[in-house]
SEVEXRO-530590 format. One record per residue (C-alpha): residue in one letter; x negated, y, z negated. Coordinates in steps of 0.25 Angstrom, whole numbers, plus 5000, padded with zeros to 4 digits. Layout:
<recs>
fiba,px,py,pz
a,X,Y,Z;
...
</recs>
This chain:
<recs>
fiba,px,py,pz
m,5335,5051,4954;
a,5339,5055,4940;
a,5354,5056,4937;
a,5360,5069,4935;
p,5364,5073,4920;
t,5376,5066,4916;
a,5385,5071,4905;
g,5389,5062,4894;
p,5401,5062,4884;
a,5399,5072,4873;
p,5394,5066,4860;
a,5401,5068,4847;
g,5394,5082,4845;
g,5401,5087,4857;
v,5388,5089,4865;
k,5388,5085,4879;
v,5376,5076,4883;
a,5370,5078,4897;
v,5360,5067,4900;
v,5349,5070,4909;
n,5344,5057,4916;
p,5329,5057,4919;
v,5329,5043,4924;
p,5335,5036,4936;
d,5350,5032,4936;
s,5347,5017,4935;
e,5337,5019,4923;
m,5347,5029,4916;
d,5358,5018,4918;
a,5349,5008,4912;
l,5346,5017,4900;
l,5361,5019,4897;
l,5364,5004,4898;
g,5353,5001,4888;
r,5342,4996,4897;
t,5331,5007,4896;
r,5323,5009,4908;
v,5317,5022,4904;
p,5306,5023,4894;
l,5310,5023,4879;
g,5312,5036,4872;
k,5316,5043,4885;
p,5331,5044,4885;
p,5339,5053,4895;
i,5337,5067,4891;
l,5348,5075,4884;
t,5350,5089,4889;
n,5361,5093,4878;
t,5362,5084,4866;
h,5361,5084,4851;
s,5356,5070,4850;
p,5345,5063,4858;
a,5353,5050,4857;
v,5366,5055,4863;
w,5362,5048,4876;
l,5364,5034,4869;
t,5378,5037,4863;
r,5390,5028,4866;
s,5398,5040,4872;
h,5387,5042,4883;
s,5384,5028,4886;
a,5398,5023,4887;
e,5401,5032,4899;
t,5389,5028,4906;
h,5388,5013,4904;
s,5400,5010,4912;
r,5395,5018,4924;
n,5381,5012,4923;
r,5387,4998,4922;
v,5394,4999,4935;
r,5381,5004,4942;
w,5372,4993,4936;
q,5382,4982,4940;
q,5382,4987,4954;
g,5367,4985,4954;
e,5362,4999,4953;
g,5348,4997,4947;
a,5351,4985,4938;
s,5350,4970,4938;
a,5360,4960,4935;
g,5354,4957,4921;
e,5353,4972,4918;
t,5368,4974,4923;
t,5373,4964,4913;
e,5365,4970,4902;
a,5369,4984,4905;
a,5384,4979,4905;
g,5382,4973,4892;
a,5376,4985,4886;
s,5387,4994,4891;
a,5398,4985,4886;
g,5392,4987,4872;
s,5385,4973,4871;
t,5377,4971,4859;
r,5368,4961,4866;
k,5353,4963,4864;
r,5345,4967,4877;
g,5340,4954,4884;
s,5351,4945,4878;
s,5358,4943,4891;
s,5352,4932,4900;
t,5351,4941,4912;
a,5344,4952,4904;
p,5329,4954,4906;
s,5321,4947,4895;
g,5312,4953,4885;
p,5315,4964,4875;
g,5320,4978,4880;
p,5314,4991,4876;
k,5319,4997,4862;
q,5329,5008,4862;
v,5325,5021,4856;
t,5332,5023,4842;
l,5341,5034,4839;
s,5331,5039,4828;
r,5320,5039,4838;
s,5328,5047,4848;
f,5331,5058,4837;
e,5316,5058,4833;
a,5311,5060,4848;
a,5321,5071,4850;
s,5317,5078,4837;
s,5302,5076,4841;
f,5305,5085,4854;
k,5313,5096,4846;
d,5305,5097,4834;
p,5293,5107,4836;
d,5284,5098,4828;
g,5290,5085,4834;
k,5280,5075,4840;
k,5286,5076,4854;
n,5287,5091,4854;
l,5272,5093,4850;
a,5268,5083,4860;
m,5275,5091,4871;
r,5269,5104,4867;
e,5255,5097,4867;
a,5258,5092,4881;
l,5263,5106,4886;
l,5251,5113,4880;
y,5241,5103,4887;
m,5249,5105,4900;
i,5247,5120,4899;
c,5233,5120,4896;
r,5229,5108,4905;
d,5236,5114,4917;
t,5233,5129,4914;
m,5248,5132,4913;
p,5254,5145,4907;
l,5258,5145,4892;
q,5272,5149,4896;
t,5274,5136,4903;
s,5283,5131,4892;
e,5292,5143,4894;
k,5294,5142,4909;
a,5308,5138,4914;
g,5303,5126,4922;
f,5295,5120,4911;
r,5306,5121,4901;
h,5316,5115,4911;
f,5306,5103,4913;
c,5306,5101,4897;
k,5321,5102,4896;
v,5323,5091,4906;
t,5312,5082,4901;
v,5312,5085,4886;
p,5325,5093,4883;
l,5323,5091,4868;
s,5310,5099,4868;
t,5308,5114,4869;
p,5296,5119,4876;
p,5287,5127,4868;
s,5286,5142,4871;
r,5274,5149,4876;
g,5270,5155,4862;
t,5270,5140,4857;
m,5261,5135,4868;
t,5252,5147,4865;
s,5251,5143,4850;
l,5249,5128,4854;
m,5238,5131,4864;
e,5231,5140,4853;
d,5232,5128,4843;
k,5227,5118,4853;
y,5216,5127,4857;
k,5211,5127,4842;
k,5212,5112,4841;
c,5204,5110,4854;
s,5194,5120,4850;
a,5191,5113,4837;
l,5189,5100,4845;
v,5180,5107,4855;
k,5171,5113,4844;
d,5170,5100,4837;
t,5165,5094,4850;
i,5155,5105,4853;
a,5149,5104,4839;
e,5146,5089,4842;
l,5139,5092,4855;
e,5123,5093,4855;
a,5122,5100,4868;
y,5131,5107,4879;
c,5131,5116,4891;
m,5139,5129,4892;
t,5143,5137,4904;
s,5149,5151,4904;
d,5155,5161,4914;
i,5163,5174,4915;
w,5177,5174,4922;
t,5187,5185,4925;
e,5202,5182,4925;
k,5207,5189,4937;
h,5221,5193,4932;
t,5217,5200,4919;
v,5203,5203,4924;
k,5198,5197,4911;
s,5184,5191,4909;
y,5181,5178,4902;
l,5169,5171,4898;
g,5170,5156,4900;
v,5162,5146,4892;
t,5161,5131,4894;
l,5153,5120,4886;
h,5149,5107,4892;
f,5144,5095,4885;
l,5142,5079,4885;
d,5154,5072,4879;
k,5148,5060,4872;
k,5161,5053,4871;
s,5163,5052,4886;
n,5149,5054,4890;
s,5152,5064,4900;
m,5152,5080,4901;
d,5163,5088,4895;
a,5165,5103,4893;
f,5173,5113,4885;
r,5178,5126,4890;
l,5176,5135,4878;
g,5185,5146,4883;
l,5186,5159,4890;
v,5181,5171,4882;
p,5187,5185,4886;
l,5176,5195,4890;
d,5180,5209,4884;
g,5167,5216,4886;
a,5156,5218,4896;
h,5150,5205,4901;
t,5136,5208,4895;
s,5127,5197,4891;
a,5128,5201,4876;
y,5144,5200,4877;
i,5144,5187,4884;
g,5134,5181,4874;
g,5142,5185,4862;
l,5154,5178,4868;
l,5146,5166,4871;
d,5141,5166,4856;
e,5156,5167,4851;
v,5160,5155,4860;
c,5148,5147,4854;
d,5152,5151,4840;
d,5167,5148,4843;
w,5164,5134,4848;
g,5153,5130,4840;
i,5143,5130,4851;
v,5128,5128,4847;
k,5119,5136,4856;
d,5107,5127,4854;
r,5116,5116,4860;
v,5119,5124,4873;
k,5109,5117,4883;
l,5113,5126,4895;
f,5122,5138,4897;
v,5126,5140,4911;
t,5132,5153,4917;
d,5132,5161,4930;
n,5120,5170,4934;
a,5125,5183,4928;
e,5115,5190,4919;
n,5125,5193,4908;
m,5128,5178,4907;
k,5113,5174,4908;
k,5109,5184,4897;
a,5120,5180,4888;
i,5116,5165,4888;
v,5101,5168,4887;
v,5103,5177,4875;
h,5113,5169,4867;
f,5109,5154,4871;
g,5095,5155,4876;
p,5088,5157,4889;
a,5086,5142,4891;
v,5101,5139,4890;
w,5106,5148,4901;
q,5107,5143,4916;
p,5114,5150,4927;
c,5125,5142,4934;
f,5119,5134,4945;
a,5131,5135,4954;
h,5131,5150,4953;
t,5116,5150,4956;
i,5118,5141,4968;
n,5128,5150,4973;
l,5118,5161,4972;
v,5108,5153,4981;
a,5119,5152,4992;
d,5122,5167,4990;
s,5107,5170,4993;
l,5110,5167,5008;
f,5118,5180,5010;
k,5108,5189,5004;
t,5102,5200,5012;
f,5088,5207,5012;
k,5082,5219,5018;
d,5071,5217,5028;
r,5058,5226,5029;
e,5066,5237,5037;
g,5077,5237,5027;
n,5088,5230,5034;
v,5097,5221,5027;
r,5097,5207,5032;
e,5103,5194,5028;
l,5095,5183,5021;
v,5101,5173,5031;
h,5105,5180,5044;
g,5118,5175,5050;
l,5123,5167,5038;
e,5133,5177,5032;
p,5139,5181,5045;
l,5142,5166,5048;
i,5148,5164,5034;
k,5157,5176,5036;
k,5161,5171,5050;
t,5165,5158,5044;
k,5172,5165,5032;
k,5180,5174,5041;
i,5186,5162,5049;
a,5190,5156,5035;
t,5196,5169,5031;
f,5204,5171,5044;
t,5210,5157,5043;
k,5215,5160,5028;
h,5221,5173,5033;
s,5227,5169,5046;
v,5240,5160,5044;
k,5240,5156,5059;
t,5226,5151,5058;
s,5228,5144,5046;
d,5241,5137,5052;
e,5232,5134,5064;
l,5221,5127,5056;
r,5232,5118,5049;
r,5239,5115,5062;
i,5226,5110,5069;
q,5222,5102,5057;
i,5236,5095,5056;
e,5237,5093,5071;
d,5223,5090,5075;
y,5217,5084,5062;
n,5229,5076,5056;
r,5228,5084,5043;
s,5240,5087,5034;
e,5243,5101,5030;
r,5237,5098,5016;
t,5224,5093,5022;
c,5222,5104,5031;
l,5208,5112,5029;
k,5206,5127,5027;
l,5194,5135,5029;
q,5187,5140,5016;
q,5182,5153,5013;
d,5169,5157,5007;
v,5170,5164,4993;
s,5157,5171,4988;
t,5160,5167,4973;
r,5163,5152,4976;
w,5152,5143,4977;
s,5149,5135,4989;
s,5161,5142,4996;
t,5153,5145,5009;
y,5149,5130,5010;
l,5163,5126,5009;
m,5168,5137,5019;
l,5158,5132,5029;
e,5161,5117,5027;
r,5176,5119,5029;
f,5174,5128,5041;
l,5165,5118,5048;
e,5175,5107,5045;
m,5186,5115,5051;
s,5178,5122,5062;
d,5186,5115,5074;
i,5200,5118,5067;
v,5196,5133,5064;
s,5191,5135,5078;
a,5204,5130,5084;
a,5212,5139,5075;
l,5204,5151,5077;
l,5206,5150,5092;
k,5221,5152,5090;
a,5220,5163,5080;
k,5221,5178,5084;
d,5210,5187,5078;
a,5203,5175,5073;
p,5188,5176,5069;
e,5177,5171,5077;
m,5174,5156,5076;
l,5160,5151,5073;
s,5151,5148,5084;
g,5145,5134,5086;
g,5131,5139,5081;
e,5138,5145,5069;
m,5145,5132,5066;
y,5132,5125,5067;
t,5126,5135,5057;
c,5137,5132,5048;
r,5135,5117,5048;
l,5120,5119,5044;
l,5124,5129,5033;
l,5133,5119,5027;
k,5122,5109,5026;
v,5113,5120,5019;
f,5124,5124,5010;
r,5129,5110,5006;
p,5118,5107,4995;
f,5123,5120,4988;
y,5137,5116,4989;
q,5134,5102,4983;
i,5126,5108,4972;
t,5138,5117,4968;
l,5147,5104,4967;
e,5137,5096,4959;
l,5135,5107,4949;
s,5149,5112,4947;
g,5153,5100,4939;
h,5155,5101,4924;
k,5158,5087,4920;
v,5145,5082,4926;
p,5130,5086,4922;
t,5126,5097,4932;
a,5113,5103,4926;
s,5106,5090,4929;
k,5109,5092,4944;
v,5103,5106,4945;
v,5089,5102,4948;
p,5092,5090,4957;
l,5102,5097,4965;
l,5093,5109,4968;
h,5082,5099,4972;
l,5091,5092,4981;
a,5097,5104,4987;
k,5083,5109,4991;
q,5081,5096,4998;
a,5094,5096,5005;
l,5092,5110,5010;
t,5078,5107,5016;
r,5084,5095,5023;
v,5095,5103,5030;
e,5093,5104,5045;
t,5096,5118,5050;
g,5090,5116,5064;
n,5088,5130,5070;
d,5099,5137,5063;
l,5093,5149,5057;
i,5104,5152,5048;
a,5104,5138,5042;
m,5089,5138,5041;
r,5089,5152,5034;
v,5100,5147,5024;
r,5093,5135,5020;
d,5080,5143,5017;
v,5087,5154,5009;
l,5094,5143,5001;
l,5081,5136,4998;
k,5074,5149,4993;
a,5086,5153,4985;
m,5086,5140,4978;
n,5072,5141,4974;
d,5074,5156,4969;
y,5086,5152,4961;
f,5082,5138,4956;
g,5067,5138,4957;
n,5066,5136,4941;
i,5077,5127,4940;
e,5068,5115,4935;
q,5064,5124,4923;
v,5078,5124,4918;
r,5077,5114,4906;
p,5091,5110,4905;
y,5092,5107,4920;
v,5079,5099,4921;
m,5082,5091,4908;
a,5097,5088,4913;
t,5091,5083,4927;
m,5080,5074,4920;
l,5091,5068,4911;
d,5101,5066,4922;
t,5100,5051,4925;
r,5103,5055,4940;
f,5092,5064,4942;
k,5081,5064,4931;
d,5068,5070,4937;
l,5071,5066,4952;
h,5073,5081,4957;
f,5063,5089,4949;
s,5054,5096,4958;
s,5041,5091,4952;
i,5035,5082,4942;
v,5031,5094,4934;
v,5046,5098,4932;
s,5049,5083,4928;
s,5038,5084,4918;
n,5043,5096,4912;
v,5057,5090,4910;
v,5051,5078,4904;
s,5044,5087,4894;
y,5057,5092,4889;
v,5063,5079,4885;
p,5054,5075,4873;
r,5058,5088,4866;
e,5073,5084,4868;
l,5070,5070,4864;
k,5063,5075,4851;
e,5075,5084,4848;
v,5085,5072,4850;
m,5077,5063,4841;
r,5077,5073,4830;
g,5091,5077,4830;
q,5099,5065,4835;
k,5091,5053,4830;
n,5103,5048,4823;
q,5112,5048,4835;
r,5105,5037,4843;
d,5115,5026,4838;
a,5127,5034,4844;
e,5136,5026,4853;
l,5135,5026,4868;
a,5143,5036,4875;
a,5155,5031,4883;
m,5151,5030,4898;
q,5161,5036,4907;
q,5159,5038,4922;
s,5162,5053,4924;
a,5167,5056,4938;
a,5158,5065,4946;
e,5164,5079,4948;
v,5157,5082,4961;
t,5156,5073,4973;
t,5145,5074,4984;
e,5144,5071,4999;
p,5135,5059,5003;
d,5126,5069,5010;
n,5124,5079,4999;
l,5111,5083,4993;
l,5113,5073,4981;
s,5110,5062,4992;
l,5095,5067,4991;
h,5096,5064,4976;
d,5100,5050,4979;
t,5088,5048,4988;
a,5078,5054,4978;
a,5084,5045,4967;
a,5083,5033,4975;
s,5068,5035,4978;
r,5065,5040,4963;
v,5052,5033,4958;
v,5052,5031,4943;
q,5039,5037,4937;
g,5028,5027,4932;
e,5022,5026,4918;
e,5011,5035,4921;
e,5020,5046,4924;
l,5029,5044,4912;
t,5019,5046,4902;
a,5020,5044,4887;
a,5023,5059,4885;
v,5037,5056,4891;
p,5047,5051,4881;
l,5050,5037,4882;
q,5065,5039,4884;
l,5062,5049,4895;
r,5053,5039,4902;
e,5063,5028,4901;
y,5074,5038,4907;
r,5065,5042,4919;
r,5062,5028,4922;
r,5077,5024,4924;
l,5084,5025,4937;
v,5091,5038,4942;
l,5106,5037,4941;
s,5114,5039,4953;
r,5119,5053,4955;
e,5134,5048,4954;
g,5131,5042,4941;
d,5134,5048,4927;
p,5122,5053,4919;
y,5129,5053,4906;
q,5133,5038,4908;
q,5119,5035,4912;
w,5114,5041,4899;
a,5124,5034,4891;
a,5117,5021,4895;
f,5103,5027,4892;
r,5107,5032,4878;
s,5103,5019,4871;
d,5089,5019,4878;
l,5087,5034,4878;
p,5094,5040,4866;
e,5087,5053,4864;
l,5085,5056,4879;
h,5100,5053,4880;
t,5103,5064,4870;
v,5094,5074,4878;
a,5101,5070,4891;
m,5114,5073,4885;
r,5110,5087,4882;
y,5106,5091,4896;
l,5115,5082,4905;
p,5128,5090,4901;
l,5122,5103,4906;
l,5129,5111,4917;
a,5122,5119,4928;
s,5134,5128,4932;
s,5145,5136,4925;
v,5155,5130,4934;
p,5163,5125,4922;
s,5165,5140,4918;
e,5170,5143,4932;
s,5180,5131,4931;
y,5184,5137,4917;
f,5187,5150,4924;
s,5196,5143,4935;
l,5204,5137,4924;
a,5206,5150,4917;
g,5210,5156,4930;
y,5222,5146,4931;
i,5226,5150,4916;
a,5225,5165,4919;
s,5234,5164,4931;
p,5243,5176,4935;
k,5254,5170,4928;
r,5246,5170,4915;
s,5240,5184,4916;
r,5245,5188,4902;
l,5236,5177,4896;
t,5226,5183,4886;
a,5212,5180,4886;
i,5213,5171,4874;
a,5225,5163,4880;
i,5217,5160,4892;
c,5205,5155,4884;
l,5215,5146,4876;
c,5221,5140,4889;
</recs>
């Protein structure tokens, strides 16, 4: 336990010194007796003094030496050798440390000089001092990194913390922090612009977000690329642009042009621009970037496929009927139970009690039912999964609740289990394509192919709801993704991904079309980048996978296909196919847990031009999830306590 502040004798100037001891008593005693046990340059902090070296004056140490000598001789935290040395130091002995036969051998740490102490103190007080500038930089980083308010430096708790830890320094004001943030933003922006200018190809995403406290709309833009130094994907959040007018395609396109001009983005280098399926966003990209560049967010589209289950239609007699009869009432019944457990305190307590007493769970590990949210991807799947996991617990808790909703019957529980199997491929696709640090565009074609296989293999038995759900989903996938193999960025990324290649194309015609794209890319590379073949190999780094999958997921079907892949013979790989592409297709398919960037780094010396083409398409994304993540971060910044932040300030943060 740290000692309480001790009042020392008044120095010559008449200012009384209060020493705040930040270290244990035994270490403080050793410090006063000349044996430093705390790091150099960290003396006890003075709360009221005109000199940083007053703590070493004779008037203060004379009083404390006698007290500490008695404690040390009584064996409180000191050995015999240390006690002898301490006694000699307190008596004014001029012996050098280590001269006693009982003292520890070896040179001791050097004592901080008086001039160094004055220099360190002035560095904290001086606005341009090294320590003061370092503290401001660290404070600015903490505010930006942890999305803290700019007025953190003016809060009473933070100022008290600084007074205790670094009393010689004064925390900057909110206005100062704002100025520092603006200066830091300018410096970082310059670095980002320099990086973008050196890139040969990149992918962009965009979406619109409305801040709920001020009801202000923003256009979020992100840029994704391959970092050649780390041989991994990286991204820049280019900012949140305030929207002041109607969200028309012309207005949005003009703002995107301004973003490109501000950051030096070359439109010809944008290989893919991903947004949601809104018509205004689509038209803005098509008009200002080109029709071949825009692609809808794959995660949004998958969600539309799932929503097709709840559509209605009119029969010949004009009656409105459900596309999947019985599905919506079953989902609503499950959701009603989840909502009841959220609103009923007694039922929630009963759920916890059963899990703690009967399942040996702690209060922190007790499970809760999840609710279905229409705007949240895969929330229906998660709700059903949690409900089935807790079905026995929920049933027991509802029996003791008054006015509880009706529990699902045995037949309905069986249907839910089948629905979980049908929904699982879509949930796994959402997880696989929601990353932004791994290539996702190359997964679109393989995952769709595998999802169709997985759906056709689901055993639905005689359950009419499960059978109808499976058929509707297969038809909706064909409607939404029937032309997916005609999207050049997707098929090129798939072919050049060492984990997939042409393994999941629907026909040899599609594979041949993709092969015909490569020679054009190779000619362009050989013309424009011939002098860069001797560049050093990029450093190989093992990137951690962002998503994990279950052993029985649909990617296990890919493992089976990859293991049975047969390399094409010479008669199929004709001379019309470039030599580098022929060599690449002959090589084995990489494991799906492998890193395609690392694999291509190894191929670079043998396939230099094809490597360049691959690095243009592999960093492409298939969803606008990064923009959604950007909005989540902005939501933390524009919190209720920071509702007065202007649009420009939110963008800077």
